[in-house]
A tleap script that builds the chain and sets N, CA, C and O, in Angstrom:
source leaprc.protein.ff14SB
mol = sequence {
  NMET ASN GLN SER ALA ARG PRO ASP LEU SER
  TRP ILE LEU ASP GLU LEU VAL ASP PHE ARG
  GLY ALA ARG HIE ALA VAL LEU LEU SER ALA
  ASP GLY MET ARG MET ALA ALA SER ARG ASP
  VAL THR ALA ASP LEU ALA ASP LYS ILE SER
  ALA THR GLY SER GLY MET GLN SER LEU SER
  ARG ASN ALA ALA ASP PHE VAL GLY ALA ASP
  ALA VAL THR TRP HIE GLN THR MET ILE GLN
  TYR ASP GLY GLY TYR LEU PHE LEU VAL ALA
  ALA SER THR THR SER TYR LEU ALA ALA SER
  ALA ALA ASN ASP VAL ASP VAL LEU ALA PHE
  SER ASP ARG MET ALA LYS VAL VAL GLU ARG
  LEU GLY PRO ALA LEU THR ALA ASP PRO ARG
  GLU ARG GLN GLY GLU LEU CGLY
}
set mol.1.N position { 0.665 -1.012 -0.086 }
set mol.1.CA position { -0.072 0.152 -0.189 }
set mol.1.C position { 0.344 1.489 -0.153 }
set mol.1.O position { 0.773 1.756 0.969 }
set mol.2.N position { 0.381 2.222 -0.750 }
set mol.2.CA position { 1.200 3.518 -0.998 }
set mol.2.C position { 1.121 4.603 0.030 }
set mol.2.O position { 0.363 4.249 0.933 }
set mol.3.N position { 1.505 5.513 0.179 }
set mol.3.CA position { 1.325 6.328 1.261 }
set mol.3.C position { -0.049 7.213 0.863 }
set mol.3.O position { -0.912 7.481 1.700 }
set mol.4.N position { -0.128 7.700 -0.801 }
set mol.4.CA position { -2.158 8.210 -1.112 }
set mol.4.C position { -2.812 7.133 -1.440 }
set mol.4.O position { -3.842 7.263 -2.102 }
set mol.5.N position { -2.237 5.488 -0.945 }
set mol.5.CA position { -4.028 5.141 -0.632 }
set mol.5.C position { -3.313 4.536 0.703 }
set mol.5.O position { -3.722 3.394 0.912 }
set mol.6.N position { -2.742 4.802 1.279 }
set mol.6.CA position { -3.073 4.264 2.507 }
set mol.6.C position { -4.469 5.347 4.339 }
set mol.6.O position { -4.799 6.453 4.768 }
set mol.7.N position { -4.605 4.225 4.523 }
set mol.7.CA position { -6.382 5.315 5.679 }
set mol.7.C position { -5.636 6.074 6.154 }
set mol.7.O position { -4.520 5.795 6.591 }
set mol.8.N position { -6.347 7.539 6.126 }
set mol.8.CA position { -6.634 7.969 7.133 }
set mol.8.C position { -6.430 6.981 8.630 }
set mol.8.O position { -7.257 6.089 8.821 }
set mol.9.N position { -5.096 7.233 9.839 }
set mol.9.CA position { -6.330 6.905 10.705 }
set mol.9.C position { -5.086 7.496 11.997 }
set mol.9.O position { -4.533 7.049 13.003 }
set mol.10.N position { -5.123 8.973 11.048 }
set mol.10.CA position { -5.189 10.453 12.673 }
set mol.10.C position { -6.146 10.188 13.665 }
set mol.10.O position { -5.835 10.219 14.856 }
set mol.11.N position { -7.758 9.824 13.123 }
set mol.11.CA position { -8.354 9.402 14.203 }
set mol.11.C position { -7.941 8.282 15.280 }
set mol.11.O position { -8.073 8.688 16.435 }
set mol.12.N position { -7.725 7.678 15.226 }
set mol.12.CA position { -7.768 6.567 16.189 }
set mol.12.C position { -6.494 7.842 16.738 }
set mol.12.O position { -7.190 8.598 17.416 }
set mol.13.N position { -5.648 8.173 16.756 }
set mol.13.CA position { -4.207 8.016 17.905 }
set mol.13.C position { -4.820 9.246 17.937 }
set mol.13.O position { -5.638 8.442 18.384 }
set mol.14.N position { -5.489 10.863 17.928 }
set mol.14.CA position { -6.312 11.037 18.514 }
set mol.14.C position { -7.122 11.177 19.746 }
set mol.14.O position { -7.550 12.061 20.488 }
set mol.15.N position { -7.133 9.736 19.601 }
set mol.15.CA position { -8.597 8.924 20.467 }
set mol.15.C position { -7.506 8.599 21.876 }
set mol.15.O position { -7.736 8.988 23.021 }
set mol.16.N position { -6.334 7.820 21.452 }
set mol.16.CA position { -4.977 7.443 22.159 }
set mol.16.C position { -4.698 8.993 23.209 }
set mol.16.O position { -4.696 9.041 24.439 }
set mol.17.N position { -4.504 10.029 22.320 }
set mol.17.CA position { -3.889 11.992 23.052 }
set mol.17.C position { -5.372 11.422 24.053 }
set mol.17.O position { -5.144 10.440 24.759 }
set mol.18.N position { -6.257 11.780 24.088 }
set mol.18.CA position { -8.133 11.603 24.730 }
set mol.18.C position { -7.212 11.515 26.089 }
set mol.18.O position { -7.201 12.290 27.045 }
set mol.19.N position { -6.240 10.007 25.810 }
set mol.19.CA position { -5.983 9.347 27.744 }
set mol.19.C position { -5.409 10.253 28.679 }
set mol.19.O position { -4.710 11.206 28.333 }
set mol.20.N position { -5.679 9.986 29.807 }
set mol.20.CA position { -4.935 10.577 30.720 }
set mol.20.C position { -4.206 11.540 30.399 }
set mol.20.O position { -4.986 12.025 31.219 }
set mol.21.N position { -2.991 12.932 29.796 }
set mol.21.CA position { -1.802 13.059 30.176 }
set mol.21.C position { -1.065 12.966 29.490 }
set mol.21.O position { 0.042 13.484 29.641 }
set mol.22.N position { -1.550 11.965 28.033 }
set mol.22.CA position { -1.249 12.408 27.200 }
set mol.22.C position { -1.401 12.412 26.528 }
set mol.22.O position { -2.531 12.091 26.162 }
set mol.23.N position { -0.283 12.835 25.500 }
set mol.23.CA position { -0.230 14.085 24.361 }
set mol.23.C position { 0.166 14.598 23.022 }
set mol.23.O position { 0.156 15.730 22.537 }
set mol.24.N position { 0.628 13.066 22.427 }
set mol.24.CA position { 0.872 13.215 21.331 }
set mol.24.C position { 0.759 12.094 20.225 }
set mol.24.O position { 0.723 11.092 20.939 }
set mol.25.N position { 0.697 11.733 19.185 }
set mol.25.CA position { 1.384 10.703 19.266 }
set mol.25.C position { 1.524 10.148 17.037 }
set mol.25.O position { 1.082 10.355 15.907 }
set mol.26.N position { 2.349 9.498 17.754 }
set mol.26.CA position { 2.922 9.382 15.675 }
set mol.26.C position { 2.886 8.147 15.183 }
set mol.26.O position { 3.586 7.266 15.682 }
set mol.27.N position { 2.221 7.954 14.334 }
set mol.27.CA position { 2.333 6.255 13.367 }
set mol.27.C position { 4.256 6.498 12.477 }
set mol.27.O position { 4.733 7.577 12.123 }
set mol.28.N position { 4.830 5.303 12.376 }
set mol.28.CA position { 5.741 5.719 11.346 }
set mol.28.C position { 6.594 4.685 10.925 }
set mol.28.O position { 6.783 3.636 11.540 }
set mol.29.N position { 7.241 5.103 9.566 }
set mol.29.CA position { 7.818 3.611 9.046 }
set mol.29.C position { 9.071 3.435 9.857 }
set mol.29.O position { 9.589 4.229 10.642 }
set mol.30.N position { 9.554 1.899 9.408 }
set mol.30.CA position { 10.759 1.799 10.088 }
set mol.30.C position { 12.033 2.775 9.365 }
set mol.30.O position { 13.006 3.267 9.937 }
set mol.31.N position { 11.819 2.822 8.549 }
set mol.31.CA position { 12.627 4.461 7.087 }
set mol.31.C position { 12.779 5.409 8.639 }
set mol.31.O position { 13.725 5.900 9.254 }
set mol.32.N position { 11.574 5.350 8.802 }
set mol.32.CA position { 11.556 7.278 9.589 }
set mol.32.C position { 10.300 7.757 8.456 }
set mol.32.O position { 9.850 8.901 8.519 }
set mol.33.N position { 10.153 7.472 8.159 }
set mol.33.CA position { 8.795 8.425 7.219 }
set mol.33.C position { 7.019 8.384 8.255 }
set mol.33.O position { 6.485 7.521 8.952 }
set mol.34.N position { 6.623 9.823 7.830 }
set mol.34.CA position { 5.633 9.739 8.675 }
set mol.34.C position { 4.039 9.517 8.473 }
set mol.34.O position { 3.275 10.248 7.842 }
set mol.35.N position { 3.726 8.294 9.185 }
set mol.35.CA position { 1.848 7.620 8.734 }
set mol.35.C position { 1.067 7.876 9.327 }
set mol.35.O position { 0.019 7.233 9.386 }
set mol.36.N position { 1.369 9.124 10.102 }
set mol.36.CA position { 0.415 9.326 11.094 }
set mol.36.C position { -0.019 10.423 11.855 }
set mol.36.O position { 0.880 11.153 12.272 }
set mol.37.N position { -0.587 10.568 11.995 }
set mol.37.CA position { -0.235 12.666 13.230 }
set mol.37.C position { -1.896 12.752 14.188 }
set mol.37.O position { -3.089 12.671 13.892 }
set mol.38.N position { -1.138 12.943 15.353 }
set mol.38.CA position { -2.350 13.257 15.937 }
set mol.38.C position { -2.615 14.817 16.088 }
set mol.38.O position { -1.729 15.593 15.732 }
set mol.39.N position { -3.621 15.221 16.522 }
set mol.39.CA position { -3.986 16.531 16.267 }
set mol.39.C position { -3.119 17.420 17.067 }
set mol.39.O position { -3.267 17.395 18.289 }
set mol.40.N position { -2.158 18.267 16.500 }
set mol.40.CA position { -2.173 19.232 17.327 }
set mol.40.C position { -0.235 19.345 17.006 }
set mol.40.O position { 0.696 20.095 17.300 }
set mol.41.N position { -0.524 17.796 16.065 }
set mol.41.CA position { 1.303 17.431 16.008 }
set mol.41.C position { 1.347 18.559 14.432 }
set mol.41.O position { 0.522 18.430 13.527 }
set mol.42.N position { 2.195 19.343 14.420 }
set mol.42.CA position { 2.219 19.535 12.696 }
set mol.42.C position { 3.388 18.512 12.275 }
set mol.42.O position { 4.106 17.690 12.843 }
set mol.43.N position { 3.124 19.173 10.543 }
set mol.43.CA position { 3.855 18.071 10.472 }
set mol.43.C position { 4.885 18.005 10.938 }
set mol.43.O position { 5.117 17.086 11.724 }
set mol.44.N position { 5.962 19.042 10.593 }
set mol.44.CA position { 7.129 19.292 10.894 }
set mol.44.C position { 7.806 18.329 12.235 }
set mol.44.O position { 8.851 17.679 12.220 }
set mol.45.N position { 6.936 18.478 13.228 }
set mol.45.CA position { 6.985 18.210 14.159 }
set mol.45.C position { 7.240 16.632 14.460 }
set mol.45.O position { 8.001 15.943 15.139 }
set mol.46.N position { 5.740 16.401 13.209 }
set mol.46.CA position { 5.546 14.291 13.427 }
set mol.46.C position { 6.331 13.564 12.055 }
set mol.46.O position { 6.130 12.390 11.742 }
set mol.47.N position { 7.350 14.579 11.230 }
set mol.47.CA position { 8.662 14.445 10.446 }
set mol.47.C position { 9.989 14.167 11.027 }
set mol.47.O position { 10.782 13.250 10.809 }
set mol.48.N position { 10.051 15.507 12.074 }
set mol.48.CA position { 11.031 15.112 13.603 }
set mol.48.C position { 11.010 14.073 13.813 }
set mol.48.O position { 11.909 13.286 13.518 }
set mol.49.N position { 9.271 13.618 14.765 }
set mol.49.CA position { 9.257 12.780 15.668 }
set mol.49.C position { 10.266 10.916 14.857 }
set mol.49.O position { 10.807 9.906 15.309 }
set mol.50.N position { 9.881 11.647 13.261 }
set mol.50.CA position { 9.762 10.203 12.644 }
set mol.50.C position { 10.899 10.119 12.172 }
set mol.50.O position { 11.330 9.059 11.719 }
set mol.51.N position { 11.265 10.709 12.185 }
set mol.51.CA position { 13.557 10.085 11.772 }
set mol.51.C position { 13.524 9.305 13.786 }
set mol.51.O position { 13.422 8.216 14.352 }
set mol.52.N position { 13.679 10.692 14.105 }
set mol.52.CA position { 13.990 10.243 15.460 }
set mol.52.C position { 13.877 8.580 15.795 }
set mol.52.O position { 14.756 7.764 16.073 }
set mol.53.N position { 12.964 8.495 15.701 }
set mol.53.CA position { 11.848 6.673 16.411 }
set mol.53.C position { 12.385 5.924 15.369 }
set mol.53.O position { 12.545 4.747 15.691 }
set mol.54.N position { 12.717 6.196 14.234 }
set mol.54.CA position { 13.269 4.920 13.503 }
set mol.54.C position { 14.410 4.972 14.203 }
set mol.54.O position { 14.609 3.840 14.646 }
set mol.55.N position { 15.461 5.881 14.606 }
set mol.55.CA position { 16.786 5.782 14.678 }
set mol.55.C position { 16.745 5.058 16.948 }
set mol.55.O position { 17.381 4.036 17.207 }
set mol.56.N position { 16.076 5.693 17.949 }
set mol.56.CA position { 15.720 5.029 18.752 }
set mol.56.C position { 15.357 3.541 18.977 }
set mol.56.O position { 15.534 2.940 20.037 }
set mol.57.N position { 14.599 2.797 17.356 }
set mol.57.CA position { 14.027 1.517 17.589 }
set mol.57.C position { 15.187 1.095 17.598 }
set mol.57.O position { 15.789 0.424 18.437 }
set mol.58.N position { 15.657 1.738 16.099 }
set mol.58.CA position { 17.385 0.657 15.340 }
set mol.58.C position { 18.940 1.083 16.677 }
set mol.58.O position { 20.049 1.001 16.150 }
set mol.59.N position { 18.937 1.339 17.654 }
set mol.59.CA position { 20.097 1.714 19.003 }
set mol.59.C position { 18.917 0.944 19.743 }
set mol.59.O position { 19.181 -0.256 19.816 }
set mol.60.N position { 17.902 1.222 20.216 }
set mol.60.CA position { 17.773 0.226 21.033 }
set mol.60.C position { 17.398 -1.334 20.839 }
set mol.60.O position { 17.298 -2.024 21.854 }
set mol.61.N position { 17.182 -1.927 19.529 }
set mol.61.CA position { 17.247 -3.551 19.140 }
set mol.61.C position { 19.294 -4.115 19.499 }
set mol.61.O position { 19.838 -4.998 20.162 }
set mol.62.N position { 19.794 -2.910 18.547 }
set mol.62.CA position { 21.002 -3.229 19.640 }
set mol.62.C position { 21.769 -2.830 20.761 }
set mol.62.O position { 22.972 -2.799 21.018 }
set mol.63.N position { 20.719 -2.533 21.356 }
set mol.63.CA position { 21.230 -3.463 22.539 }
set mol.63.C position { 21.103 -3.690 23.786 }
set mol.63.O position { 21.494 -3.463 24.931 }
set mol.64.N position { 19.900 -4.611 22.627 }
set mol.64.CA position { 19.494 -6.214 23.218 }
set mol.64.C position { 19.846 -7.240 23.535 }
set mol.64.O position { 19.086 -8.200 23.661 }
set mol.65.N position { 21.956 -7.290 23.878 }
set mol.65.CA position { 22.250 -8.443 24.297 }
set mol.65.C position { 23.006 -8.111 25.847 }
set mol.65.O position { 23.590 -8.827 26.660 }
set mol.66.N position { 22.638 -6.520 25.789 }
set mol.66.CA position { 22.515 -6.357 27.193 }
set mol.66.C position { 21.408 -6.388 27.995 }
set mol.66.O position { 21.319 -5.430 28.763 }
set mol.67.N position { 20.381 -7.351 28.054 }
set mol.67.CA position { 19.840 -8.064 28.686 }
set mol.67.C position { 19.595 -8.884 29.531 }
set mol.67.O position { 18.931 -9.048 30.555 }
set mol.68.N position { 20.868 -9.786 28.316 }
set mol.68.CA position { 21.115 -10.924 28.754 }
set mol.68.C position { 20.708 -12.120 28.404 }
set mol.68.O position { 21.188 -13.139 28.900 }
set mol.69.N position { 19.355 -12.121 27.103 }
set mol.69.CA position { 19.555 -13.397 26.544 }
set mol.69.C position { 20.262 -12.997 25.043 }
set mol.69.O position { 21.149 -12.270 24.596 }
set mol.70.N position { 19.395 -13.842 24.649 }
set mol.70.CA position { 20.639 -14.502 23.489 }
set mol.70.C position { 19.533 -14.433 21.981 }
set mol.70.O position { 19.701 -14.796 20.817 }
set mol.71.N position { 18.875 -14.057 22.402 }
set mol.71.CA position { 17.360 -13.210 21.187 }
set mol.71.C position { 16.580 -13.438 22.255 }
set mol.71.O position { 16.341 -14.269 23.130 }
set mol.72.N position { 16.169 -12.006 21.701 }
set mol.72.CA position { 15.652 -10.904 22.157 }
set mol.72.C position { 14.770 -9.889 21.424 }
set mol.72.O position { 15.351 -8.944 20.889 }
set mol.73.N position { 13.339 -9.973 21.326 }
set mol.73.CA position { 13.148 -8.859 20.961 }
set mol.73.C position { 12.740 -7.431 21.471 }
set mol.73.O position { 12.440 -7.214 22.645 }
set mol.74.N position { 12.755 -6.494 20.503 }
set mol.74.CA position { 12.568 -5.116 21.080 }
set mol.74.C position { 10.858 -5.368 20.612 }
set mol.74.O position { 10.177 -5.764 19.666 }
set mol.75.N position { 10.710 -4.674 22.407 }
set mol.75.CA position { 8.958 -3.582 21.718 }
set mol.75.C position { 9.282 -2.718 22.256 }
set mol.75.O position { 8.778 -1.686 21.813 }
set mol.76.N position { 9.871 -2.599 22.994 }
set mol.76.CA position { 9.208 -0.419 23.406 }
set mol.76.C position { 10.700 0.381 23.709 }
set mol.76.O position { 11.810 -0.105 23.929 }
set mol.77.N position { 10.445 1.199 23.662 }
set mol.77.CA position { 11.624 2.010 24.490 }
set mol.77.C position { 10.835 3.616 24.425 }
set mol.77.O position { 10.334 4.334 23.560 }
set mol.78.N position { 11.150 3.668 26.338 }
set mol.78.CA position { 10.729 3.971 27.218 }
set mol.78.C position { 11.054 5.348 27.452 }
set mol.78.O position { 11.169 5.408 28.676 }
set mol.79.N position { 11.301 6.668 26.903 }
set mol.79.CA position { 12.440 7.439 28.064 }
set mol.79.C position { 12.134 9.094 28.699 }
set mol.79.O position { 11.834 10.053 27.988 }
set mol.80.N position { 12.328 9.131 30.496 }
set mol.80.CA position { 11.723 10.020 31.133 }
set mol.80.C position { 13.016 11.607 30.675 }
set mol.80.O position { 14.239 11.745 30.638 }
set mol.81.N position { 11.682 12.578 30.391 }
set mol.81.CA position { 12.191 14.012 30.272 }
set mol.81.C position { 11.777 14.885 31.627 }
set mol.81.O position { 10.706 14.610 32.167 }
set mol.82.N position { 12.331 15.577 31.992 }
set mol.82.CA position { 11.460 16.318 33.619 }
set mol.82.C position { 10.439 17.136 33.164 }
set mol.82.O position { 10.178 18.210 33.708 }
set mol.83.N position { 10.013 16.824 32.475 }
set mol.83.CA position { 8.426 17.657 31.475 }
set mol.83.C position { 7.958 16.367 31.477 }
set mol.83.O position { 7.104 16.304 32.361 }
set mol.84.N position { 8.044 15.655 31.111 }
set mol.84.CA position { 6.887 13.675 30.948 }
set mol.84.C position { 8.114 12.735 30.460 }
set mol.84.O position { 9.323 12.779 30.684 }
set mol.85.N position { 7.193 11.757 29.606 }
set mol.85.CA position { 8.389 10.849 28.550 }
set mol.85.C position { 7.526 10.514 27.014 }
set mol.85.O position { 6.332 10.683 26.762 }
set mol.86.N position { 8.368 10.111 26.348 }
set mol.86.CA position { 8.311 9.254 25.549 }
set mol.86.C position { 8.124 8.078 25.311 }
set mol.86.O position { 8.723 7.168 25.884 }
set mol.87.N position { 7.335 7.940 24.502 }
set mol.87.CA position { 7.153 5.986 24.428 }
set mol.87.C position { 7.771 6.558 22.865 }
set mol.87.O position { 7.910 7.561 22.164 }
set mol.88.N position { 8.114 4.425 22.978 }
set mol.88.CA position { 8.782 3.806 21.194 }
set mol.88.C position { 7.637 2.358 21.273 }
set mol.88.O position { 8.020 1.349 21.866 }
set mol.89.N position { 6.423 2.398 20.703 }
set mol.89.CA position { 6.377 0.321 21.134 }
set mol.89.C position { 6.411 0.205 19.299 }
set mol.89.O position { 6.355 1.074 18.428 }
set mol.90.N position { 6.537 -1.429 19.242 }
set mol.90.CA position { 5.949 -2.004 16.984 }
set mol.90.C position { 5.113 -1.753 17.271 }
set mol.90.O position { 4.790 -1.555 18.443 }
set mol.91.N position { 4.645 -1.690 16.614 }
set mol.91.CA position { 3.351 -1.807 15.700 }
set mol.91.C position { 2.923 -2.760 14.237 }
set mol.91.O position { 1.795 -3.054 13.841 }
set mol.92.N position { 4.468 -3.148 13.539 }
set mol.92.CA position { 4.220 -4.236 13.220 }
set mol.92.C position { 5.670 -4.443 12.804 }
set mol.92.O position { 6.415 -3.660 13.394 }
set mol.93.N position { 6.211 -5.163 12.067 }
set mol.93.CA position { 8.318 -5.226 11.629 }
set mol.93.C position { 7.984 -3.976 10.470 }
set mol.93.O position { 8.695 -4.111 9.474 }
set mol.94.N position { 7.158 -2.929 10.409 }
set mol.94.CA position { 8.279 -1.941 9.030 }
set mol.94.C position { 7.657 -1.173 9.858 }
set mol.94.O position { 8.230 -0.133 9.528 }
set mol.95.N position { 6.414 -0.612 11.271 }
set mol.95.CA position { 6.114 0.877 11.230 }
set mol.95.C position { 5.678 0.206 13.362 }
set mol.95.O position { 5.179 -0.786 13.893 }
set mol.96.N position { 6.375 1.736 13.879 }
set mol.96.CA position { 5.929 2.092 15.783 }
set mol.96.C position { 5.252 2.579 15.217 }
set mol.96.O position { 4.942 2.754 14.038 }
set mol.97.N position { 4.752 3.051 16.969 }
set mol.97.CA position { 4.171 4.172 17.483 }
set mol.97.C position { 4.894 5.047 18.185 }
set mol.97.O position { 5.732 4.561 18.945 }
set mol.98.N position { 4.788 6.264 18.130 }
set mol.98.CA position { 5.450 6.994 18.519 }
set mol.98.C position { 4.209 7.775 19.688 }
set mol.98.O position { 3.096 8.055 19.241 }
set mol.99.N position { 4.557 8.068 21.176 }
set mol.99.CA position { 3.475 8.797 22.402 }
set mol.99.C position { 3.997 9.342 23.029 }
set mol.99.O position { 4.789 8.693 23.713 }
set mol.100.N position { 3.946 11.294 23.330 }
set mol.100.CA position { 4.468 11.915 23.953 }
set mol.100.C position { 3.372 11.649 25.746 }
set mol.100.O position { 2.261 11.120 25.758 }
set mol.101.N position { 3.850 11.996 26.573 }
set mol.101.CA position { 3.221 11.558 27.807 }
set mol.101.C position { 3.469 12.850 28.842 }
set mol.101.O position { 4.531 13.443 28.654 }
set mol.102.N position { 2.617 13.347 29.904 }
set mol.102.CA position { 2.620 14.242 30.717 }
set mol.102.C position { 3.603 13.735 31.990 }
set mol.102.O position { 4.126 12.669 31.662 }
set mol.103.N position { 4.067 14.207 33.488 }
set mol.103.CA position { 4.440 13.236 33.976 }
set mol.103.C position { 4.037 12.001 34.748 }
set mol.103.O position { 4.407 10.914 35.192 }
set mol.104.N position { 2.323 13.487 34.532 }
set mol.104.CA position { 1.743 12.507 35.641 }
set mol.104.C position { 0.442 11.553 35.246 }
set mol.104.O position { -0.657 11.392 35.777 }
set mol.105.N position { 1.303 10.796 33.651 }
set mol.105.CA position { 0.253 9.504 32.753 }
set mol.105.C position { 0.527 8.125 34.195 }
set mol.105.O position { 1.538 8.048 34.893 }
set mol.106.N position { -0.513 7.351 34.264 }
set mol.106.CA position { -0.255 6.282 34.775 }
set mol.106.C position { 0.789 5.644 33.665 }
set mol.106.O position { 0.525 5.631 32.463 }
set mol.107.N position { 1.541 5.318 34.010 }
set mol.107.CA position { 2.955 5.318 32.415 }
set mol.107.C position { 2.717 3.448 32.590 }
set mol.107.O position { 3.746 2.905 32.187 }
set mol.108.N position { 1.522 2.257 33.135 }
set mol.108.CA position { 1.895 1.029 32.712 }
set mol.108.C position { 0.128 1.535 32.060 }
set mol.108.O position { -0.594 0.737 31.462 }
set mol.109.N position { -0.145 2.551 32.269 }
set mol.109.CA position { -1.842 2.717 31.665 }
set mol.109.C position { -1.901 2.845 30.593 }
set mol.109.O position { -2.800 2.640 29.778 }
set mol.110.N position { -0.910 3.207 30.522 }
set mol.110.CA position { -0.919 4.407 29.472 }
set mol.110.C position { 0.184 3.000 28.120 }
set mol.110.O position { 0.701 3.238 27.028 }
set mol.111.N position { 0.134 2.073 28.686 }
set mol.111.CA position { 0.942 1.486 27.865 }
set mol.111.C position { 0.144 0.288 27.444 }
set mol.111.O position { 0.387 -0.580 26.605 }
set mol.112.N position { -0.552 0.415 27.997 }
set mol.112.CA position { -1.988 -0.784 27.634 }
set mol.112.C position { -2.821 0.079 26.775 }
set mol.112.O position { -3.810 -0.492 26.316 }
set mol.113.N position { -2.697 1.036 26.521 }
set mol.113.CA position { -3.779 1.556 25.991 }
set mol.113.C position { -2.586 1.954 24.917 }
set mol.113.O position { -2.911 3.059 25.350 }
set mol.114.N position { -1.462 2.177 23.888 }
set mol.114.CA position { -1.186 1.880 23.072 }
set mol.114.C position { -0.821 0.527 22.643 }
set mol.114.O position { -0.901 0.311 21.434 }
set mol.115.N position { -0.365 -0.593 23.546 }
set mol.115.CA position { -0.873 -1.589 22.976 }
set mol.115.C position { -2.306 -1.983 22.333 }
set mol.115.O position { -2.586 -2.834 21.489 }
set mol.116.N position { -3.170 -0.991 23.088 }
set mol.116.CA position { -4.726 -2.026 22.387 }
set mol.116.C position { -4.551 -0.381 20.941 }
set mol.116.O position { -5.028 -0.274 19.812 }
set mol.117.N position { -4.211 -0.014 21.259 }
set mol.117.CA position { -4.793 1.334 19.805 }
set mol.117.C position { -3.795 0.334 18.384 }
set mol.117.O position { -4.166 0.294 17.211 }
set mol.118.N position { -2.021 -0.645 19.163 }
set mol.118.CA position { -0.831 -0.750 17.679 }
set mol.118.C position { -2.457 -2.688 17.356 }
set mol.118.O position { -2.561 -3.398 16.356 }
set mol.119.N position { -3.159 -2.753 18.503 }
set mol.119.CA position { -3.931 -4.058 17.620 }
set mol.119.C position { -4.330 -3.732 17.354 }
set mol.119.O position { -3.811 -3.655 16.241 }
set mol.120.N position { -5.853 -2.801 17.245 }
set mol.120.CA position { -7.121 -2.551 16.768 }
set mol.120.C position { -6.539 -2.192 15.005 }
set mol.120.O position { -7.141 -2.638 14.028 }
set mol.121.N position { -5.351 -1.367 14.909 }
set mol.121.CA position { -5.013 -1.288 14.160 }
set mol.121.C position { -4.547 -2.319 13.103 }
set mol.121.O position { -4.634 -2.211 11.880 }
set mol.122.N position { -4.002 -3.405 13.872 }
set mol.122.CA position { -3.837 -4.173 12.490 }
set mol.122.C position { -2.514 -3.756 11.604 }
set mol.122.O position { -1.417 -3.205 11.690 }
set mol.123.N position { -3.748 -4.663 10.347 }
set mol.123.CA position { -2.449 -4.174 9.136 }
set mol.123.C position { -2.655 -3.045 8.718 }
set mol.123.O position { -1.972 -2.913 7.702 }
set mol.124.N position { -3.101 -2.330 8.884 }
set mol.124.CA position { -3.113 -1.103 8.521 }
set mol.124.C position { -2.263 -0.689 9.030 }
set mol.124.O position { -2.731 0.448 8.992 }
set mol.125.N position { -1.631 -0.595 9.372 }
set mol.125.CA position { 0.148 0.035 10.567 }
set mol.125.C position { 1.540 -1.114 9.372 }
set mol.125.O position { 2.703 -0.774 9.587 }
set mol.126.N position { 1.439 -1.817 8.724 }
set mol.126.CA position { 2.380 -1.960 7.698 }
set mol.126.C position { 2.666 -1.125 6.875 }
set mol.126.O position { 1.820 -0.820 6.035 }
set mol.127.N position { 4.083 -0.443 6.878 }
set mol.127.CA position { 4.625 0.336 5.970 }
set mol.127.C position { 4.955 -0.479 5.022 }
set mol.127.O position { 5.280 -1.643 5.255 }
set mol.128.N position { 4.900 0.171 3.517 }
set mol.128.CA position { 5.880 -0.425 2.281 }
set mol.128.C position { 7.076 -0.075 2.481 }
set mol.128.O position { 7.371 0.693 3.397 }
set mol.129.N position { 7.750 -0.465 1.845 }
set mol.129.CA position { 9.792 0.131 2.276 }
set mol.129.C position { 9.199 1.429 1.053 }
set mol.129.O position { 8.162 1.437 0.390 }
set mol.130.N position { 10.702 2.771 1.131 }
set mol.130.CA position { 10.656 3.516 0.487 }
set mol.130.C position { 11.139 3.019 -0.509 }
set mol.130.O position { 11.987 2.131 -0.418 }
set mol.131.N position { 10.578 3.619 -2.016 }
set mol.131.CA position { 10.760 3.461 -3.190 }
set mol.131.C position { 12.667 3.454 -3.000 }
set mol.131.O position { 13.341 3.995 -2.123 }
set mol.132.N position { 13.131 2.585 -4.245 }
set mol.132.CA position { 14.418 3.463 -3.704 }
set mol.132.C position { 14.429 4.110 -5.526 }
set mol.132.O position { 13.556 3.799 -6.337 }
set mol.133.N position { 15.664 5.069 -5.853 }
set mol.133.CA position { 15.676 6.784 -6.401 }
set mol.133.C position { 15.944 5.423 -8.115 }
set mol.133.O position { 16.379 4.316 -8.434 }
set mol.134.N position { 15.157 6.890 -8.727 }
set mol.134.CA position { 14.958 5.704 -10.088 }
set mol.134.C position { 14.383 4.458 -10.233 }
set mol.134.O position { 14.652 3.719 -11.180 }
set mol.135.N position { 13.208 4.039 -8.900 }
set mol.135.CA position { 12.692 2.848 -9.490 }
set mol.135.C position { 11.547 3.771 -10.386 }
set mol.135.O position { 11.544 4.965 -10.686 }
set mol.136.N position { 10.613 2.701 -10.661 }
set mol.136.CA position { 9.304 3.499 -11.440 }
set mol.136.C position { 8.472 2.653 -10.545 }
set mol.136.O position { 8.852 1.503 -10.328 }
set mol.137.N position { 6.757 3.350 -9.694 }
set mol.137.CA position { 6.591 2.412 -8.850 }
set mol.137.C position { 5.243 2.104 -10.282 }
set mol.137.O position { 4.474 1.145 -10.211 }
savepdb mol mol.pdb
quit
């Protein structure tokens, strides 16, 4: 499915940010392309978080051996700042859900809500790889 044929998924991200303490949500592809964003997220911010999220998941996967298991599958990365949290969760083999929340968010409940969003979206979260330069689609 190409970008223009992908259904608008912003509505479910808007539902996610209605959670108490949630701020923003962005769906992104593994190669750092924005797939959808919740309300109040500018295109520039969504693009920035998409690129950042792609790098975060790559770094997180590289650190898997640090946890001591041989075959570790990455599921989620959480970063805490003075002003809140940034979450990045696997949504499919080729896409991720990034979300931000305030310090007072119930982290466990919000993580559960993100998992339910991923479950509801299922196949719609699969992102096609970018076309290589020079290839015609």
